[in-house]
py3Dmol code that shows the C-alpha trace and the ligand (Angstrom):
import py3Dmol

protein = """\
ATOM      1  CA  MET A   1      58.559   5.400 -82.044  1.00  0.00           C
ATOM      2  CA  LYS A   2      60.975   2.607 -83.126  1.00  0.00           C
ATOM      3  CA  SER A   3      63.978   4.124 -81.408  1.00  0.00           C
ATOM      4  CA  LYS A   4      63.649   5.035 -77.590  1.00  0.00           C
ATOM      5  CA  SER A   5      65.746   8.169 -78.323  1.00  0.00           C
ATOM      6  CA  LEU A   6      64.283  11.315 -80.300  1.00  0.00           C
ATOM      7  CA  VAL A   7      67.199  12.638 -82.357  1.00  0.00           C
ATOM      8  CA  SER A   8      65.329  13.582 -85.590  1.00  0.00           C
ATOM      9  CA  ILE A   9      61.620  14.263 -86.401  1.00  0.00           C
ATOM     10  CA  ASP A  10      62.000  11.740 -89.263  1.00  0.00           C
ATOM     11  CA  GLN A  11      62.060   8.868 -86.861  1.00  0.00           C
ATOM     12  CA  CYS A  12      58.402   9.671 -86.123  1.00  0.00           C
ATOM     13  CA  SER A  13      55.686   8.017 -88.299  1.00  0.00           C
ATOM     14  CA  LYS A  14      52.222   9.933 -88.902  1.00  0.00           C
ATOM     15  CA  GLU A  15      50.844   7.611 -86.293  1.00  0.00           C
ATOM     16  CA  ASP A  16      53.684   8.363 -83.825  1.00  0.00           C
ATOM     17  CA  ILE A  17      53.173  12.225 -84.232  1.00  0.00           C
ATOM     18  CA  LEU A  18      49.384  12.137 -83.872  1.00  0.00           C
ATOM     19  CA  ARG A  19      49.669   9.905 -80.682  1.00  0.00           C
ATOM     20  CA  ILE A  20      52.242  12.516 -79.228  1.00  0.00           C
ATOM     21  CA  LEU A  21      49.836  15.280 -80.001  1.00  0.00           C
ATOM     22  CA  THR A  22      46.901  13.461 -78.425  1.00  0.00           C
ATOM     23  CA  ASN A  23      48.975  12.874 -75.501  1.00  0.00           C
ATOM     24  CA  ALA A  24      49.987  16.553 -75.366  1.00  0.00           C
ATOM     25  CA  GLN A  25      46.520  17.497 -75.381  1.00  0.00           C
ATOM     26  CA  SER A  26      45.706  15.064 -72.276  1.00  0.00           C
ATOM     27  CA  PHE A  27      48.706  16.825 -70.556  1.00  0.00           C
ATOM     28  CA  GLU A  28      47.163  20.216 -71.148  1.00  0.00           C
ATOM     29  CA  GLU A  29      44.115  19.343 -69.474  1.00  0.00           C
ATOM     30  CA  ASN A  30      46.193  17.741 -66.512  1.00  0.00           C
ATOM     31  CA  PRO A  31      49.815  18.778 -66.441  1.00  0.00           C
ATOM     32  CA  ASN A  32      50.384  17.380 -63.100  1.00  0.00           C
ATOM     33  CA  ARG A  33      51.000  13.614 -62.822  1.00  0.00           C
ATOM     34  CA  LYS A  34      53.525  11.796 -60.789  1.00  0.00           C
ATOM     35  CA  VAL A  35      54.495   9.189 -63.445  1.00  0.00           C
ATOM     36  CA  LEU A  36      58.274  10.039 -63.373  1.00  0.00           C
ATOM     37  CA  GLU A  37      58.531   9.583 -59.451  1.00  0.00           C
ATOM     38  CA  GLY A  38      62.035   8.170 -58.890  1.00  0.00           C
ATOM     39  CA  LYS A  39      63.400   9.055 -62.183  1.00  0.00           C
ATOM     40  CA  ILE A  40      66.284  11.484 -62.822  1.00  0.00           C
ATOM     41  CA  ALA A  41      66.451  13.433 -66.089  1.00  0.00           C
ATOM     42  CA  ALA A  42      69.552  15.211 -67.063  1.00  0.00           C
ATOM     43  CA  THR A  43      69.599  18.470 -69.189  1.00  0.00           C
ATOM     44  CA  LEU A  44      72.925  19.227 -70.959  1.00  0.00           C
ATOM     45  CA  PHE A  45      72.781  22.552 -72.729  1.00  0.00           C
ATOM     46  CA  PHE A  46      76.047  23.120 -74.443  1.00  0.00           C
ATOM     47  CA  GLU A  47      74.134  26.082 -76.099  1.00  0.00           C
ATOM     48  CA  PRO A  48      72.048  28.877 -74.791  1.00  0.00           C
ATOM     49  CA  SER A  49      68.240  28.218 -74.320  1.00  0.00           C
ATOM     50  CA  THR A  50      65.357  29.643 -72.442  1.00  0.00           C
ATOM     51  CA  ARG A  51      62.092  27.936 -73.628  1.00  0.00           C
ATOM     52  CA  THR A  52      63.556  24.569 -74.376  1.00  0.00           C
ATOM     53  CA  ARG A  53      65.511  23.967 -71.320  1.00  0.00           C
ATOM     54  CA  LEU A  54      62.894  25.633 -68.846  1.00  0.00           C
ATOM     55  CA  SER A  55      59.870  23.649 -70.473  1.00  0.00           C
ATOM     56  CA  PHE A  56      61.640  20.489 -70.373  1.00  0.00           C
ATOM     57  CA  GLU A  57      62.547  20.932 -66.699  1.00  0.00           C
ATOM     58  CA  THR A  58      59.070  22.286 -65.958  1.00  0.00           C
ATOM     59  CA  ALA A  59      57.837  19.212 -67.588  1.00  0.00           C
ATOM     60  CA  ILE A  60      60.014  16.849 -65.610  1.00  0.00           C
ATOM     61  CA  ASN A  61      59.153  18.632 -62.237  1.00  0.00           C
ATOM     62  CA  ARG A  62      55.318  18.480 -63.110  1.00  0.00           C
ATOM     63  CA  LEU A  63      55.620  14.813 -63.714  1.00  0.00           C
ATOM     64  CA  GLY A  64      57.387  14.064 -60.411  1.00  0.00           C
ATOM     65  CA  GLY A  65      60.953  13.533 -61.576  1.00  0.00           C
ATOM     66  CA  LYS A  66      64.179  15.243 -60.670  1.00  0.00           C
ATOM     67  CA  VAL A  67      66.476  17.309 -62.863  1.00  0.00           C
ATOM     68  CA  VAL A  68      70.356  17.505 -62.832  1.00  0.00           C
ATOM     69  CA  GLY A  69      72.420  19.129 -65.434  1.00  0.00           C
ATOM     70  CA  PHE A  70      73.947  22.239 -66.769  1.00  0.00           C
ATOM     71  CA  SER A  71      72.781  25.289 -68.649  1.00  0.00           C
ATOM     72  CA  ASP A  72      76.275  26.681 -69.428  1.00  0.00           C
ATOM     73  CA  ALA A  73      78.987  24.195 -70.559  1.00  0.00           C
ATOM     74  CA  SER A  74      81.771  26.479 -69.247  1.00  0.00           C
ATOM     75  CA  THR A  75      80.709  25.135 -65.754  1.00  0.00           C
ATOM     76  CA  SER A  76      81.043  21.439 -66.947  1.00  0.00           C
ATOM     77  CA  SER A  77      84.327  19.585 -67.604  1.00  0.00           C
ATOM     78  CA  SER A  78      83.902  19.987 -71.238  1.00  0.00           C
ATOM     79  CA  SER A  79      85.719  23.231 -70.677  1.00  0.00           C
ATOM     80  CA  LYS A  80      88.655  21.233 -69.516  1.00  0.00           C
ATOM     81  CA  GLY A  81      88.780  19.221 -72.650  1.00  0.00           C
ATOM     82  CA  GLU A  82      86.346  16.228 -71.852  1.00  0.00           C
ATOM     83  CA  THR A  83      84.894  14.906 -74.943  1.00  0.00           C
ATOM     84  CA  LEU A  84      81.172  14.661 -75.606  1.00  0.00           C
ATOM     85  CA  LYS A  85      81.452  10.870 -75.509  1.00  0.00           C
ATOM     86  CA  ASP A  86      82.946  10.850 -71.976  1.00  0.00           C
ATOM     87  CA  THR A  87      80.495  13.314 -70.831  1.00  0.00           C
ATOM     88  CA  ILE A  88      77.505  11.154 -72.249  1.00  0.00           C
ATOM     89  CA  LEU A  89      78.987   8.118 -70.697  1.00  0.00           C
ATOM     90  CA  MET A  90      79.395   9.860 -67.382  1.00  0.00           C
ATOM     91  CA  VAL A  91      75.936  11.247 -67.254  1.00  0.00           C
ATOM     92  CA  SER A  92      74.650   7.847 -68.234  1.00  0.00           C
ATOM     93  CA  ASN A  93      75.699   6.567 -64.984  1.00  0.00           C
ATOM     94  CA  TYR A  94      73.519   9.066 -63.120  1.00  0.00           C
ATOM     95  CA  ALA A  95      70.294   9.823 -65.317  1.00  0.00           C
ATOM     96  CA  ASP A  96      67.506   7.856 -66.893  1.00  0.00           C
ATOM     97  CA  ILE A  97      67.050  10.310 -69.875  1.00  0.00           C
ATOM     98  CA  ILE A  98      69.417  12.824 -71.381  1.00  0.00           C
ATOM     99  CA  ILE A  99      68.023  15.999 -73.005  1.00  0.00           C
ATOM    100  CA  MET A 100      70.838  17.607 -74.791  1.00  0.00           C
ATOM    101  CA  ARG A 101      71.421  20.816 -76.963  1.00  0.00           C
ATOM    102  CA  HIS A 102      74.709  21.075 -78.940  1.00  0.00           C
ATOM    103  CA  HIS A 103      76.215  23.351 -81.338  1.00  0.00           C
ATOM    104  CA  LEU A 104      77.436  20.193 -83.649  1.00  0.00           C
ATOM    105  CA  GLU A 105      75.104  18.890 -86.264  1.00  0.00           C
ATOM    106  CA  GLY A 106      74.586  15.266 -85.396  1.00  0.00           C
ATOM    107  CA  ALA A 107      75.724  15.491 -81.789  1.00  0.00           C
ATOM    108  CA  ALA A 108      72.363  13.935 -80.561  1.00  0.00           C
ATOM    109  CA  ARG A 109      72.487  11.045 -82.948  1.00  0.00           C
ATOM    110  CA  TYR A 110      76.064  10.271 -81.788  1.00  0.00           C
ATOM    111  CA  ALA A 111      75.200  10.434 -78.265  1.00  0.00           C
ATOM    112  CA  SER A 112      72.440   7.844 -78.707  1.00  0.00           C
ATOM    113  CA  GLU A 113      74.841   5.486 -80.398  1.00  0.00           C
ATOM    114  CA  ILE A 114      77.120   5.416 -77.291  1.00  0.00           C
ATOM    115  CA  THR A 115      74.518   5.074 -74.417  1.00  0.00           C
ATOM    116  CA  ASP A 116      71.537   3.011 -73.868  1.00  0.00           C
ATOM    117  CA  VAL A 117      69.958   5.898 -71.955  1.00  0.00           C
ATOM    118  CA  PRO A 118      67.325   7.518 -74.238  1.00  0.00           C
ATOM    119  CA  ILE A 119      68.487  10.896 -75.594  1.00  0.00           C
ATOM    120  CA  VAL A 120      66.271  13.810 -76.536  1.00  0.00           C
ATOM    121  CA  ASN A 121      67.732  16.025 -79.089  1.00  0.00           C
ATOM    122  CA  ALA A 122      66.971  19.787 -77.974  1.00  0.00           C
ATOM    123  CA  GLY A 123      68.681  21.137 -80.981  1.00  0.00           C
ATOM    124  CA  ASP A 124      71.800  20.210 -82.849  1.00  0.00           C
ATOM    125  CA  GLY A 125      73.543  23.142 -84.781  1.00  0.00           C
ATOM    126  CA  ALA A 126      71.527  24.067 -87.825  1.00  0.00           C
ATOM    127  CA  ASN A 127      70.311  20.447 -88.171  1.00  0.00           C
ATOM    128  CA  GLN A 128      67.313  19.494 -86.286  1.00  0.00           C
ATOM    129  CA  HIS A 129      64.968  20.622 -83.261  1.00  0.00           C
ATOM    130  CA  PRO A 130      62.428  17.701 -83.183  1.00  0.00           C
ATOM    131  CA  SER A 131      60.655  18.684 -79.786  1.00  0.00           C
ATOM    132  CA  GLN A 132      60.060  22.226 -81.320  1.00  0.00           C
ATOM    133  CA  THR A 133      58.563  20.631 -84.449  1.00  0.00           C
ATOM    134  CA  LEU A 134      56.190  18.480 -82.202  1.00  0.00           C
ATOM    135  CA  LEU A 135      55.191  21.524 -80.274  1.00  0.00           C
ATOM    136  CA  ASP A 136      54.652  23.458 -83.706  1.00  0.00           C
ATOM    137  CA  LEU A 137      52.439  20.809 -85.137  1.00  0.00           C
ATOM    138  CA  TYR A 138      50.467  20.776 -81.687  1.00  0.00           C
ATOM    139  CA  SER A 139      50.033  24.592 -82.210  1.00  0.00           C
ATOM    140  CA  ILE A 140      49.082  24.228 -85.766  1.00  0.00           C
ATOM    141  CA  GLN A 141      46.502  21.600 -85.024  1.00  0.00           C
ATOM    142  CA  LYS A 142      45.208  23.669 -82.096  1.00  0.00           C
ATOM    143  CA  THR A 143      44.680  26.712 -83.932  1.00  0.00           C
ATOM    144  CA  GLN A 144      43.557  25.223 -87.289  1.00  0.00           C
ATOM    145  CA  GLY A 145      41.515  22.348 -86.060  1.00  0.00           C
ATOM    146  CA  LYS A 146      43.569  20.150 -88.439  1.00  0.00           C
ATOM    147  CA  LEU A 147      46.920  19.467 -89.964  1.00  0.00           C
ATOM    148  CA  ASP A 148      46.072  18.586 -93.550  1.00  0.00           C
ATOM    149  CA  ASN A 149      45.939  20.889 -96.569  1.00  0.00           C
ATOM    150  CA  LEU A 150      47.600  23.948 -95.048  1.00  0.00           C
ATOM    151  CA  THR A 151      49.533  26.751 -96.524  1.00  0.00           C
ATOM    152  CA  ILE A 152      52.483  27.450 -94.518  1.00  0.00           C
ATOM    153  CA  THR A 153      54.724  30.379 -95.189  1.00  0.00           C
ATOM    154  CA  MET A 154      58.378  30.353 -93.718  1.00  0.00           C
ATOM    155  CA  VAL A 155      59.976  33.607 -93.418  1.00  0.00           C
ATOM    156  CA  GLY A 156      63.766  34.543 -92.614  1.00  0.00           C
ATOM    157  CA  ASP A 157      66.852  32.432 -92.068  1.00  0.00           C
ATOM    158  CA  LEU A 158      65.771  29.294 -93.745  1.00  0.00           C
ATOM    159  CA  LYS A 159      69.490  28.276 -94.197  1.00  0.00           C
ATOM    160  CA  TYR A 160      70.608  27.830 -90.708  1.00  0.00           C
ATOM    161  CA  GLY A 161      67.000  27.672 -89.022  1.00  0.00           C
ATOM    162  CA  ARG A 162      66.770  24.210 -87.671  1.00  0.00           C
ATOM    163  CA  THR A 163      63.031  24.523 -86.673  1.00  0.00           C
ATOM    164  CA  VAL A 164      62.100  25.094 -90.351  1.00  0.00           C
ATOM    165  CA  HIS A 165      64.185  22.240 -91.572  1.00  0.00           C
ATOM    166  CA  SER A 166      62.362  19.928 -88.884  1.00  0.00           C
ATOM    167  CA  LEU A 167      59.080  21.283 -89.530  1.00  0.00           C
ATOM    168  CA  ILE A 168      59.062  20.402 -93.266  1.00  0.00           C
ATOM    169  CA  VAL A 169      59.460  16.887 -92.461  1.00  0.00           C
ATOM    170  CA  GLY A 170      56.940  16.896 -89.710  1.00  0.00           C
ATOM    171  CA  MET A 171      54.402  18.518 -92.037  1.00  0.00           C
ATOM    172  CA  SER A 172      55.275  16.169 -94.933  1.00  0.00           C
ATOM    173  CA  HIS A 173      52.602  13.772 -93.684  1.00  0.00           C
ATOM    174  CA  PHE A 174      49.758  16.277 -94.041  1.00  0.00           C
ATOM    175  CA  ASN A 175      49.813  17.272 -97.777  1.00  0.00           C
ATOM    176  CA  PRO A 176      51.190  20.864 -97.094  1.00  0.00           C
ATOM    177  CA  THR A 177      51.942  23.729 -99.480  1.00  0.00           C
ATOM    178  CA  PHE A 178      55.074  25.811 -98.552  1.00  0.00           C
ATOM    179  CA  HIS A 179      56.179  29.349 -99.409  1.00  0.00           C
ATOM    180  CA  PHE A 180      59.754  29.805 -98.539  1.00  0.00           C
ATOM    181  CA  ILE A 181      60.689  33.693 -98.026  1.00  0.00           C
ATOM    182  CA  ALA A 182      64.393  34.386 -97.534  1.00  0.00           C
ATOM    183  CA  PRO A 183      67.096  36.540 -99.005  1.00  0.00           C
ATOM    184  CA  ASP A 184      69.426  34.703-101.438  1.00  0.00           C
ATOM    185  CA  GLU A 185      72.156  34.123 -98.808  1.00  0.00           C
ATOM    186  CA  LEU A 186      69.719  32.371 -96.423  1.00  0.00           C
ATOM    187  CA  ARG A 187      67.577  30.383 -98.985  1.00  0.00           C
ATOM    188  CA  MET A 188      65.992  27.129 -97.873  1.00  0.00           C
ATOM    189  CA  PRO A 189      68.999  24.400 -98.557  1.00  0.00           C
ATOM    190  CA  ASP A 190      68.861  21.966-101.354  1.00  0.00           C
ATOM    191  CA  GLU A 191      68.311  18.999 -99.087  1.00  0.00           C
ATOM    192  CA  GLN A 192      65.044  20.360 -97.846  1.00  0.00           C
ATOM    193  CA  LYS A 193      63.879  21.088-101.287  1.00  0.00           C
ATOM    194  CA  HIS A 194      64.876  17.704-102.744  1.00  0.00           C
ATOM    195  CA  PHE A 195      62.949  16.269 -99.691  1.00  0.00           C
ATOM    196  CA  CYS A 196      59.912  18.107-100.893  1.00  0.00           C
ATOM    197  CA  ASP A 197      60.454  17.210-104.566  1.00  0.00           C
ATOM    198  CA  LYS A 198      60.746  13.606-103.733  1.00  0.00           C
ATOM    199  CA  ARG A 199      57.423  13.692-101.926  1.00  0.00           C
ATOM    200  CA  GLY A 200      55.647  15.874-104.325  1.00  0.00           C
ATOM    201  CA  ILE A 201      55.167  18.594-101.907  1.00  0.00           C
ATOM    202  CA  PRO A 202      54.776  22.060-103.631  1.00  0.00           C
ATOM    203  CA  TYR A 203      56.883  25.008-102.533  1.00  0.00           C
ATOM    204  CA  TYR A 204      57.500  28.402-103.832  1.00  0.00           C
ATOM    205  CA  GLU A 205      60.577  30.472-103.231  1.00  0.00           C
ATOM    206  CA  HIS A 206      60.535  34.354-102.863  1.00  0.00           C
ATOM    207  CA  THR A 207      62.953  37.068-101.891  1.00  0.00           C
ATOM    208  CA  ASP A 208      60.029  39.592-101.280  1.00  0.00           C
ATOM    209  CA  PHE A 209      57.818  39.383 -98.049  1.00  0.00           C
ATOM    210  CA  THR A 210      54.531  40.583 -99.515  1.00  0.00           C
ATOM    211  CA  GLU A 211      50.997  40.967 -98.468  1.00  0.00           C
ATOM    212  CA  GLU A 212      49.997  38.726-101.449  1.00  0.00           C
ATOM    213  CA  ILE A 213      51.695  35.844 -99.987  1.00  0.00           C
ATOM    214  CA  ILE A 214      50.566  36.422 -96.390  1.00  0.00           C
ATOM    215  CA  ASN A 215      46.891  36.676 -97.755  1.00  0.00           C
ATOM    216  CA  GLN A 216      47.086  33.103 -99.008  1.00  0.00           C
ATOM    217  CA  THR A 217      48.700  31.652 -95.897  1.00  0.00           C
ATOM    218  CA  ASP A 218      47.262  29.678 -92.870  1.00  0.00           C
ATOM    219  CA  ILE A 219      50.478  29.337 -90.805  1.00  0.00           C
ATOM    220  CA  LEU A 220      53.065  32.311 -90.967  1.00  0.00           C
ATOM    221  CA  TYR A 221      56.256  30.927 -89.530  1.00  0.00           C
ATOM    222  CA  MET A 222      58.574  33.692 -88.813  1.00  0.00           C
ATOM    223  CA  THR A 223      62.344  33.073 -87.808  1.00  0.00           C
ATOM    224  CA  ARG A 224      65.203  34.932 -86.440  1.00  0.00           C
ATOM    225  CA  VAL A 225      68.376  35.432 -88.374  1.00  0.00           C
ATOM    226  CA  GLN A 226      70.745  33.055 -86.394  1.00  0.00           C
ATOM    227  CA  ARG A 227      73.663  35.174 -85.728  1.00  0.00           C
ATOM    228  CA  GLU A 228      75.585  32.384 -83.890  1.00  0.00           C
ATOM    229  CA  ARG A 229      75.892  30.345 -87.028  1.00  0.00           C
ATOM    230  CA  PHE A 230      77.610  33.044 -89.320  1.00  0.00           C
ATOM    231  CA  THR A 231      81.353  33.011 -90.009  1.00  0.00           C
ATOM    232  CA  ASP A 232      81.160  36.397 -91.791  1.00  0.00           C
ATOM    233  CA  MET A 233      79.606  39.047 -89.406  1.00  0.00           C
ATOM    234  CA  GLU A 234      79.393  41.564 -92.332  1.00  0.00           C
ATOM    235  CA  GLU A 235      76.972  39.138 -94.116  1.00  0.00           C
ATOM    236  CA  TYR A 236      75.104  38.818 -90.941  1.00  0.00           C
ATOM    237  CA  GLU A 237      74.753  42.684 -90.617  1.00  0.00           C
ATOM    238  CA  ARG A 238      73.372  42.972 -94.316  1.00  0.00           C
ATOM    239  CA  VAL A 239      70.708  40.421 -93.760  1.00  0.00           C
ATOM    240  CA  LYS A 240      69.684  40.794 -90.200  1.00  0.00           C
ATOM    241  CA  ASN A 241      66.747  43.037 -90.513  1.00  0.00           C
ATOM    242  CA  VAL A 242      65.826  41.992 -93.923  1.00  0.00           C
ATOM    243  CA  TYR A 243      62.280  41.138 -93.165  1.00  0.00           C
ATOM    244  CA  ILE A 244      59.987  42.831 -90.441  1.00  0.00           C
ATOM    245  CA  LEU A 245      56.253  41.702 -89.965  1.00  0.00           C
ATOM    246  CA  ARG A 246      54.232  44.660 -89.183  1.00  0.00           C
ATOM    247  CA  ASN A 247      50.638  44.827 -88.002  1.00  0.00           C
ATOM    248  CA  GLU A 248      49.375  46.529 -91.193  1.00  0.00           C
ATOM    249  CA  MET A 249      50.810  43.794 -93.304  1.00  0.00           C
ATOM    250  CA  LEU A 250      48.091  41.406 -91.749  1.00  0.00           C
ATOM    251  CA  GLU A 251      45.007  43.607 -92.618  1.00  0.00           C
ATOM    252  CA  ASN A 252      43.665  41.392 -95.345  1.00  0.00           C
ATOM    253  CA  SER A 253      45.043  38.025 -94.078  1.00  0.00           C
ATOM    254  CA  ARG A 254      42.704  34.850 -93.679  1.00  0.00           C
ATOM    255  CA  ASP A 255      40.797  34.832 -90.317  1.00  0.00           C
ATOM    256  CA  ASN A 256      42.344  31.599 -89.621  1.00  0.00           C
ATOM    257  CA  LEU A 257      45.914  32.802 -89.973  1.00  0.00           C
ATOM    258  CA  ARG A 258      48.177  32.447 -87.167  1.00  0.00           C
ATOM    259  CA  ILE A 259      51.709  33.763 -86.695  1.00  0.00           C
ATOM    260  CA  LEU A 260      54.123  31.348 -85.117  1.00  0.00           C
ATOM    261  CA  HIS A 261      57.749  31.881 -84.206  1.00  0.00           C
ATOM    262  CA  PRO A 262      59.941  29.395 -82.325  1.00  0.00           C
ATOM    263  CA  LEU A 263      61.453  32.496 -80.335  1.00  0.00           C
ATOM    264  CA  PRO A 264      63.496  34.193 -79.402  1.00  0.00           C
ATOM    265  CA  ARG A 265      62.726  37.210 -81.758  1.00  0.00           C
ATOM    266  CA  VAL A 266      65.213  40.044 -82.267  1.00  0.00           C
ATOM    267  CA  ASN A 267      63.564  42.388 -84.805  1.00  0.00           C
ATOM    268  CA  GLU A 268      61.527  40.236 -87.208  1.00  0.00           C
ATOM    269  CA  ILE A 269      58.074  40.756 -85.564  1.00  0.00           C
ATOM    270  CA  ALA A 270      57.279  44.404 -84.694  1.00  0.00           C
ATOM    271  CA  TYR A 271      55.969  44.703 -81.134  1.00  0.00           C
ATOM    272  CA  ASP A 272      52.505  46.044 -82.389  1.00  0.00           C
ATOM    273  CA  VAL A 273      51.859  42.637 -83.726  1.00  0.00           C
ATOM    274  CA  ASP A 274      51.706  41.062 -80.260  1.00  0.00           C
ATOM    275  CA  ASP A 275      48.243  42.359 -79.520  1.00  0.00           C
ATOM    276  CA  ASN A 276      46.915  41.071 -82.871  1.00  0.00           C
ATOM    277  CA  PRO A 277      44.679  37.926 -82.078  1.00  0.00           C
ATOM    278  CA  LYS A 278      46.489  36.281 -85.070  1.00  0.00           C
ATOM    279  CA  ALA A 279      49.744  36.400 -83.017  1.00  0.00           C
ATOM    280  CA  TYR A 280      50.315  32.918 -81.473  1.00  0.00           C
ATOM    281  CA  TYR A 281      54.175  32.775 -80.539  1.00  0.00           C
ATOM    282  CA  ILE A 282      53.526  33.236 -76.738  1.00  0.00           C
ATOM    283  CA  GLN A 283      50.938  30.405 -76.439  1.00  0.00           C
ATOM    284  CA  GLN A 284      53.090  28.280 -78.922  1.00  0.00           C
ATOM    285  CA  ALA A 285      55.920  28.349 -76.449  1.00  0.00           C
ATOM    286  CA  ARG A 286      53.396  27.521 -73.573  1.00  0.00           C
ATOM    287  CA  ASN A 287      52.393  24.517 -75.746  1.00  0.00           C
ATOM    288  CA  GLY A 288      55.940  23.354 -75.351  1.00  0.00           C
ATOM    289  CA  LEU A 289      55.325  22.185 -71.858  1.00  0.00           C
ATOM    290  CA  PHE A 290      52.609  19.957 -72.650  1.00  0.00           C
ATOM    291  CA  THR A 291      54.151  18.612 -75.813  1.00  0.00           C
ATOM    292  CA  ARG A 292      57.453  17.945 -73.861  1.00  0.00           C
ATOM    293  CA  GLU A 293      55.629  16.067 -71.141  1.00  0.00           C
ATOM    294  CA  ALA A 294      54.231  13.879 -73.795  1.00  0.00           C
ATOM    295  CA  ILE A 295      57.841  13.365 -75.396  1.00  0.00           C
ATOM    296  CA  ILE A 296      59.256  12.416 -72.155  1.00  0.00           C
ATOM    297  CA  CYS A 297      56.700   9.758 -71.628  1.00  0.00           C
ATOM    298  CA  GLU A 298      56.847   8.347 -75.114  1.00  0.00           C
ATOM    299  CA  VAL A 299      60.764   7.901 -74.984  1.00  0.00           C
ATOM    300  CA  LEU A 300      60.707   6.471 -71.636  1.00  0.00           C
ATOM    301  CA  GLY A 301      57.717   4.067 -72.670  1.00  0.00           C
ATOM    302  CA  ILE A 302      55.563   5.389 -69.715  1.00  0.00           C
ATOM    303  CA  ASP A 303      51.674   5.282 -70.118  1.00  0.00           C
ATOM    304  CA  ASN A 304      50.095   8.474 -69.083  1.00  0.00           C
TER     305      ASN A 304
END
"""
ligand_1 = """\
8
CP
N 62.718 27.755 -79.625
C 63.793 27.674 -78.959
O 64.505 26.612 -79.041
O 64.021 28.503 -77.889
P 65.153 28.446 -76.951
O 66.530 28.710 -77.839
O 64.907 29.631 -75.996
O 65.322 27.319 -76.347
"""
view = py3Dmol.view(width=600, height=400)
view.addModel(protein, "pdb")
view.setStyle({"model": 0}, {"cartoon": {"style": "trace"}})
view.addModel(ligand_1, "xyz")
view.setStyle({"model": 1}, {"stick": {}})
view.zoomTo()
view.show()
């Protein structure tokens, strides 16, 4: 990568992505390596998280580093009015790498512009979630044996879902075909569709979640309706349960189909799907550990 921070997946060339995935594979084979001994990582989570924060912190521990930080911004001095700039400058005095999640789009990029300490974006509003994209790509490669020429169907909240926005960019190197399934209120934004248009990537928009589409899909990427991004709660109530994947809908799906979800799920995947061998979202989250070990080494320039 040209920058030592990872704030957006579009910083990663195809070669960068493939190198990180190869290193993630190597960390899956041997996750415990003391390459971060003497290093301190700060995890600053201004928004809630289970998987991202805990897998990053597990990664740092497995690599022999130490973690400082907060998982609840109300316990930090930002609750007293300290600005993001001052928070980042303070933490830069203490840590060798900063992993941050923030509700404001562009917060991680801003942080990377005011400090020399590498920043990893762990999610900024509805904008980007690049480490999720890399673990998604790792999961896709692992389950499909390749990244090229796949049909990917994204379902749910395509407006606010930062993981789908990042995944479109990450997959753009690999000749994908996309289906976007969303209610009108939560359609894929024009920015992402223009991106596909510019790169000649085919995409098809639907409002109905049908077996016909599932049956031509290699990766079914389910998403949660992002309640925290709505300003109108009546609108959220109208769309929150619009699509629910049920086991019987998978009866005639391709053998290689795998179901991904960045999680957490609310209602969008029925629990009977969990026992279907095509359900992959729990392993997908596990892959986050290996991918994040590779990302930390990449931004710190550590050979592994
Ligand atoms: N996928 C994801 O970002 O999960 P968390 O919100 O639990 O970190």
